[in-house]
C-alpha positions in Angstrom: 12.4 -10.7 -22.0 10.0 -13.3 -20.7 7.2 -11.6 -18.8 4.6 -13.1 -16.6 1.5 -10.9 -16.5 -0.7 -11.2 -13.5 -3.9 -9.3 -14.1 -7.0 -8.4 -12.0 -9.7 -8.1 -14.7 -12.1 -6.4 -12.3 -9.7 -3.7 -11.1 -10.3 0.0 -11.8 -13.1 0.8 -14.3 -14.5 -0.5 -17.5 -12.3 1.8 -19.7 -9.1 0.0 -18.6 -7.4 -2.3 -21.3 -8.5 -5.9 -21.0 -6.2 -8.9 -20.8 -5.8 -9.2 -24.5 -4.9 -5.5 -25.0 -2.3 -5.7 -22.2 -0.7 -8.7 -23.7 -0.6 -7.0 -27.1 1.1 -4.0 -25.6 3.8 -6.2 -24.0 4.4 -8.1 -27.2 4.7 -4.8 -29.1 7.4 -3.8 -26.7 9.4 -6.9 -27.8 8.6 -9.3 -24.9 7.0 -12.7 -24.7 4.1 -12.9 -22.2 2.6 -15.6 -20.1 -0.8 -14.5 -18.8 -2.4 -15.4 -15.4 -5.7 -13.9 -13.9 -4.9 -12.9 -10.4 -7.3 -15.4 -8.9 -6.0 -18.4 -10.9 -2.3 -18.4 -10.3 -0.3 -21.7 -10.3 2.4 -20.6 -7.9 4.5 -23.7 -8.3 4.5 -23.2 -12.1 5.3 -19.5 -11.7 8.3 -20.1 -9.5 9.7 -22.7 -11.9 8.9 -20.8 -15.1 12.2 -18.9 -15.3 10.5 -15.7 -16.2 12.5 -12.4 -16.3 9.8 -10.2 -14.9 6.5 -10.5 -13.1 4.2 -7.6 -14.0 1.1 -7.0 -11.9 -1.8 -5.2 -13.5 -4.3 -4.2 -10.9 -4.8 -2.1 -7.8 -3.0 -2.1 -4.5 -4.8 -5.2 -3.2 -3.6 -7.3 -6.1 -0.1 -5.6 -6.2 0.4 -6.2 -2.5 -0.8 -9.8 -2.6 1.6 -10.7 -5.4 4.5 -8.8 -3.9 4.2 -10.6 -0.6 4.2 -13.9 -2.3 7.5 -13.0 -4.1 9.4 -11.9 -1.0 12.8 -13.6 -1.0 12.0 -15.5 -4.2 14.5 -13.6 -6.3 12.0 -12.9 -9.1 11.9 -9.2 -10.3 8.5 -7.5 -10.4 6.9 -4.3 -11.5 3.5 -2.7 -11.4 0.9 -1.6 -14.0 -1.4 0.8 -12.1 -5.0 -0.2 -12.9 -6.8 0.1 -9.6 -8.5 2.9 -7.6 -5.8 4.4 -5.4 -2.6 2.8 -6.9 -0.6 3.8 -3.8 2.3 1.5 -4.6 2.6 2.6 -8.2 2.3 6.3 -7.1 5.2 5.9 -4.6 7.4 4.6 -7.5 6.2 7.3 -9.9 4.7 4.7 -12.2 1.2 6.4 -12.3 2.8 9.3 -14.2 3.2 7.1 -17.4 0.8 6.0 -20.0 0.6 2.2 -20.2 2.3 2.0 -23.5 5.1 4.2 -22.4 5.5 2.4 -19.1 5.7 -1.0 -20.7 8.2 0.4 -23.2 10.5 1.4 -20.4 10.8 -2.2 -19.0 13.9 -3.1 -21.2 15.9 -0.3 -19.6 14.4 -0.3 -16.2 16.6 -0.4 -13.1 16.3 -2.8 -10.2 15.6 -1.5 -6.6 15.6 -3.9 -3.7 12.8 -2.6 -1.5 11.9 -3.3 2.1 8.8 -5.1 3.2 7.2 -4.6 6.6 6.6 -7.5 9.0 4.0 -7.5 11.7 4.1 -10.2 14.4 1.3 -10.7 16.9 0.4 -13.7 19.1 -2.1 -14.8 16.5 0.2 -14.7 13.5 2.7 -13.0 11.3 2.1 -11.0 8.1 4.0 -9.0 5.5 2.9 -5.5 4.5 3.9 -3.3 1.6 2.0 -0.1 2.3 1.5 0.2 6.1 0.0 -0.7 9.4 -2.2 1.6 11.4 -4.7 2.3 14.2 -7.2 5.1 14.8 -9.2 7.3 12.4 -8.2 5.7 9.1 -8.9 2.0 9.9 -12.1 2.8 11.8 -13.5 4.8 8.9 -12.5 2.4 6.2 -14.1 -0.5 8.1 -17.3 1.5 8.2 -17.0 2.3 4.5 -16.5 -1.4 3.7 -19.3 -2.7 6.0 -21.8 -0.2 4.7 -20.6 -0.3 1.1 -20.5 3.5 1.0 -18.6 3.7 -2.2 -20.5 1.0 -4.1 -22.6 3.5 -6.1 -19.6 5.3 -7.5 -18.1 4.4 -10.9 -14.7 6.0 -11.3 -11.6 5.7 -9.1 -11.5 9.5 -8.8 -15.0 9.6 -7.4 -14.3 6.8 -4.9 -11.1 8.5 -3.6 -12.8 11.9 -3.3 -15.8 10.4 -1.4 -13.6 8.3 0.9 -11.6 11.4 1.8 -14.8 13.4 2.5 -16.0 10.6 4.8 -12.7 10.7 6.6 -13.0 14.4 7.1 -16.6 14.0 8.4 -15.5 11.3 10.9 -12.5 13.3 12.0 -14.8 16.0 13.5 -15.8 13.8 16.4 -13.2 11.0 16.4 -11.6 10.7 19.8 -7.9 10.6 20.5 -6.9 7.6 22.5 -3.9 6.4 24.4 -1.3 4.3 22.5 1.7 2.8 24.2 4.5 2.2 21.8 8.3 2.3 21.5 10.4 2.7 18.3 13.9 1.3 18.5 13.7 1.6 22.3 12.4 5.2 22.3 9.1 5.8 24.1 6.6 7.5 21.8 3.5 6.8 23.9 0.7 9.4 24.0 -2.8 10.2 22.9 -3.3 10.1 19.2 -6.0 10.4 16.6 -4.0 8.3 14.1 -1.0 6.0 14.0 0.4 4.9 10.6 3.5 2.8 10.3 4.5 3.3 6.7 6.7 1.5 4.2 5.7 3.7 1.3 4.3 7.3 0.9 0.6 6.7 0.5 -2.1 4.6 2.2 -5.8 4.2 1.7 -7.5 6.7 -0.6 -4.3 8.4 -1.6 -3.6 9.7 1.9 -0.1 11.3 1.3 0.7 10.7 4.9 4.4 9.8 4.6 5.9 12.0 1.9 9.6 11.3 2.8 9.1 7.5 3.1 11.7 5.6 1.1 11.0 1.8 0.7 14.7 1.2 0.0 16.2 2.7 3.2 15.6 -0.1 5.6 13.4 2.1 7.8 9.7 2.5 8.6 8.1 5.9 8.9 5.9 6.2 12.0 3.4 9.0 11.6 1.5 10.2 14.7 -1.3 12.7 14.7 -2.3 14.4 18.0 -5.4 16.1 19.2 -3.8 19.6 18.6 -3.2 18.6 15.0 -6.9 17.8 14.3 -7.5 21.0 12.3 -4.3 20.4 10.3 -5.4 17.0 9.3 -8.7 18.5 8.2 -6.8 20.8 5.9 -4.7 18.1 4.4 -7.7 15.8 3.8 -9.3 18.7 1.9 -6.2 19.3 -0.1 -5.8 15.7 -1.1 -9.6 15.6 -2.0 -8.9 18.4 -4.5 -6.0 16.4 -6.0 -3.3 18.6 -4.5 -0.7 16.3 -2.8 0.3 18.7 -0.1 3.0 17.2 2.1 1.9 17.1 5.8 4.1 18.3 8.6 3.0 15.8 11.3 5.5 14.3 13.6 7.2 11.4 11.8 9.8 9.1 13.4 12.0 6.7 11.5 13.1 3.4 12.8 13.3 -0.3 12.1 11.4 -1.9 15.0 8.2 -0.7 16.6 6.7 -2.3 19.6 3.0 -1.7 20.3 0.9 -2.6 23.3 -2.3 -3.7 21.6 -5.5 -3.3 23.6 -8.0 -5.0 21.2 -8.6 -2.0 18.9 -8.9 -2.4 15.2 -5.8 -2.4 13.1 -5.2 -2.5 9.4 -2.4 -4.3 7.6 -2.3 -2.7 4.1 -5.9 -2.8 2.9 -7.1 -5.5 5.3 -8.5 -5.3 8.8 -6.4 -7.2 11.3 -6.6 -9.7 13.0 -8.1 -11.5 10.1 -11.9 -12.0 10.2 -11.6 -15.8 9.9 -9.8 -15.9 13.3 -11.8 -15.7 16.5 -11.0 -12.1 17.5 -8.3 -12.2 20.3 -8.8 -10.1 23.4 -6.2 -7.6 24.3 -3.8 -6.7 25.6 -1.0 -8.2 23.5 2.5 -7.1 22.4 2.8 -6.5 18.6 6.2 -6.2 16.9 6.5 -4.3 13.6 9.8 -4.5 11.7 11.3 -3.6 8.4 12.6 -6.5 6.4 15.5 -5.1 4.3 16.0 -5.7 0.6 13.2 -8.3 0.5 11.8 -7.6 -3.0 13.3 -6.7 -6.4 11.2 -4.1 -8.2 12.0 -2.7 -11.6 11.4 1.0 -12.1 12.0 3.2 -15.2 15.1 5.2 -15.0 13.1 8.3 -15.7 10.7 7.7 -12.7 10.4 9.9 -9.7 12.4 7.4 -7.6 15.5 8.3 -9.6 15.1 12.1 -9.4 
């Protein structure tokens, strides 16, 4: 099999295999490999290379970036989890494998055509793989990024634990606010601490916010957390901080089309604040449409992965 390896060499931590070691593992599994650093990709050459599989080695930022470039391209892809959270790989069960075992499974892996989210606003349109959200999570992560609150930590585990602790601290005083939204025509408006429109099961620092989300079902999972559920969210954040992936019982609605009356508040699209910083920040209100684009991306997953169980 002809494999194109796209690798983020600065993802994760220093104990991760480097580019040479990854290529050796792929060749040992019986495949040829064409290597690209994630910041030096010739997309024209990639699309014309006739490769059998694109393998992305990195974290969710790299994985999502490449996945969105491959939407509707007909090029199968898979993921090698080497980042901090690895939410995409965790959803597919790929983080349960050692790297040598995972690469060894590629020859017998099955294809899944997964959905990709699409967010449309007056200032532009964007794909997402993980989710879109407003409220506690995006506000806290913007603070973490702007103040570099995780920069002193070395391992992915330390960064995740510390981020979840900061979320717990901010939750104590974070106000619920009115959100006006409809899902497939059903009014879900109300006062919420958090809104997450999920395409996969995890977001951010391994927040297991949508445990029943299935990226192959053509639906988005809309998770809403109310004021009366504040203490419950505290409990789940503490559980996730301890590495126990307790499945939350928050109200979750499935649908394919969410309409949101945006009032100028911060949003996130996957791991990015939205609207993009390079745009002059628009002033609300505005109507935002969020949809599921069905069967947009072919992902190869081992037959023994959690997705097949």
